[in-house]
Backbone as CSV, one residue per row, in Angstrom:
resi,resn,N_x,N_y,N_z,CA_x,CA_y,CA_z,C_x,C_y,C_z
1,MET,43.245,-45.486,-162.104,42.576,-44.617,-163.027,42.810,-43.213,-162.574
2,LEU,43.024,-42.376,-163.540,43.281,-40.950,-163.306,42.165,-40.141,-163.925
3,THR,41.437,-39.368,-163.142,40.367,-38.560,-163.668,40.595,-37.112,-163.247
4,ILE,40.310,-36.204,-164.167,40.414,-34.790,-163.803,39.112,-34.093,-164.200
5,ARG,38.813,-33.040,-163.456,37.676,-32.189,-163.791,38.179,-30.757,-163.797
6,TYR,37.701,-29.978,-164.734,38.099,-28.600,-164.834,37.006,-27.828,-165.543
7,ILE,37.035,-26.523,-165.402,36.025,-25.664,-166.026,36.665,-24.974,-167.204
8,CYS,35.988,-24.917,-168.347,36.466,-24.225,-169.501,35.292,-23.840,-170.394
9,HIS,35.524,-23.023,-171.383,34.482,-22.664,-172.330,34.178,-23.922,-173.207
10,ALA,32.924,-24.138,-173.528,32.517,-25.336,-174.275,33.257,-25.460,-175.596
11,ARG,33.464,-24.391,-176.253,34.140,-24.397,-177.582,35.629,-24.732,-177.511
12,SER,36.221,-24.638,-176.357,37.643,-24.924,-176.230,37.924,-26.226,-175.484
13,ARG,36.886,-26.972,-175.237,37.035,-28.180,-174.417,38.041,-29.189,-175.029
14,ARG,37.874,-29.541,-176.297,38.752,-30.537,-176.917,40.215,-30.114,-176.843
15,GLY,40.468,-28.924,-177.266,41.862,-28.419,-177.288,42.448,-28.351,-175.898
16,SER,41.673,-27.877,-174.950,42.240,-27.730,-173.571,42.408,-29.123,-172.937
17,GLU,41.482,-30.035,-173.216,41.631,-31.387,-172.692,42.909,-32.060,-173.233
18,GLU,43.131,-31.924,-174.505,44.347,-32.529,-175.108,45.614,-31.945,-174.539
19,GLU,45.599,-30.629,-174.377,46.810,-29.923,-173.829,47.076,-30.360,-172.389
20,ILE,46.016,-30.477,-171.582,46.227,-30.882,-170.195,46.776,-32.309,-170.145
21,TRP,46.148,-33.234,-170.886,46.636,-34.625,-170.838,48.080,-34.747,-171.371
22,GLU,48.398,-34.024,-172.391,49.766,-34.114,-172.904,50.799,-33.592,-171.861
23,LYS,50.427,-32.514,-171.174,51.288,-32.013,-170.125,51.461,-33.028,-168.986
24,ILE,50.352,-33.654,-168.585,50.431,-34.659,-167.533,51.313,-35.824,-167.945
25,LEU,51.053,-36.324,-169.140,51.851,-37.475,-169.643,53.339,-37.117,-169.790
26,ASN,53.628,-35.900,-170.252,55.013,-35.473,-170.312,55.684,-35.411,-168.962
27,ARG,54.947,-34.958,-167.972,55.546,-34.945,-166.599,55.788,-36.331,-166.083
28,PHE,54.876,-37.274,-166.370,55.128,-38.676,-165.964,56.375,-39.200,-166.687
29,ALA,56.526,-38.848,-167.969,57.638,-39.379,-168.756,59.001,-38.872,-168.262
30,GLU,58.989,-37.788,-167.508,60.243,-37.245,-166.930,60.795,-38.113,-165.786
31,ASN,59.956,-38.976,-165.264,60.301,-39.832,-164.117,60.487,-41.269,-164.587
32,GLU,61.740,-41.746,-164.536,62.021,-43.116,-164.949,61.468,-44.164,-164.036
33,ASP,61.186,-43.755,-162.787,60.671,-44.775,-161.799,59.137,-44.923,-161.841
34,ILE,58.467,-44.298,-162.790,57.016,-44.447,-162.857,56.681,-45.258,-164.095
35,ASP,55.924,-46.320,-163.964,55.451,-47.153,-165.075,53.946,-47.144,-165.076
36,PHE,53.370,-47.254,-166.228,51.923,-47.366,-166.362,51.549,-48.862,-166.388
37,ALA,50.470,-49.172,-165.730,49.921,-50.522,-165.735,48.570,-50.513,-166.354
38,TYR,48.157,-51.672,-166.791,46.820,-51.807,-167.352,46.160,-53.032,-166.723
39,PRO,44.848,-53.080,-166.714,44.140,-54.203,-166.126,44.503,-55.507,-166.806
40,THR,44.813,-56.519,-166.088,45.102,-57.850,-166.706,44.334,-58.910,-165.957
41,THR,44.100,-59.965,-166.628,43.468,-61.152,-166.053,44.240,-62.388,-166.522
42,ARG,44.559,-63.267,-165.623,45.228,-64.488,-165.980,44.382,-65.651,-165.505
43,PHE,44.190,-66.606,-166.424,43.444,-67.831,-166.093,44.492,-68.925,-165.929
44,TYR,44.368,-69.668,-164.817,45.283,-70.753,-164.546,44.652,-72.053,-164.945
45,ASP,45.377,-72.787,-165.763,44.907,-74.121,-166.201,46.036,-75.120,-165.860
46,ASN,45.897,-75.735,-164.696,46.955,-76.608,-164.192,47.303,-77.722,-165.165
47,LEU,46.296,-78.315,-165.822,46.535,-79.447,-166.716,47.390,-78.960,-167.927
48,THR,47.046,-77.844,-168.495,47.808,-77.352,-169.635,49.236,-76.921,-169.244
49,GLU,49.380,-76.413,-168.032,50.678,-75.958,-167.532,51.506,-77.096,-166.955
50,GLY,50.987,-78.316,-167.028,51.750,-79.461,-166.522,51.817,-79.587,-165.024
51,LYS,50.832,-79.094,-164.325,50.805,-79.142,-162.872,49.707,-80.121,-162.433
52,GLN,49.766,-80.440,-161.165,48.728,-81.306,-160.575,47.377,-80.599,-160.626
53,PRO,46.308,-81.345,-160.913,44.953,-80.689,-160.871,44.627,-80.265,-159.416
54,ASN,43.839,-79.209,-159.289,43.356,-78.746,-157.968,42.494,-79.808,-157.370
55,LYS,42.520,-79.852,-156.026,41.698,-80.853,-155.316,40.320,-80.295,-155.035
C-alpha cells in the first residue's frame, strides 16, 4: 500500500491529489521492471483438484 500526506488549500485538494497520483503512476510506468500486485486469496480443495485429501 502506498500512502501520501501533503498540505494544500482545501479548495484545491481534489485537483492536487489527482495531479500527484498521475505523476507517481507515470513514473512507475517508465520502469518496465515494476509490476503492481493486488491482494489475492486462493483456497485449496484437494478433492476438486484431483489430489489426495489432507490427513
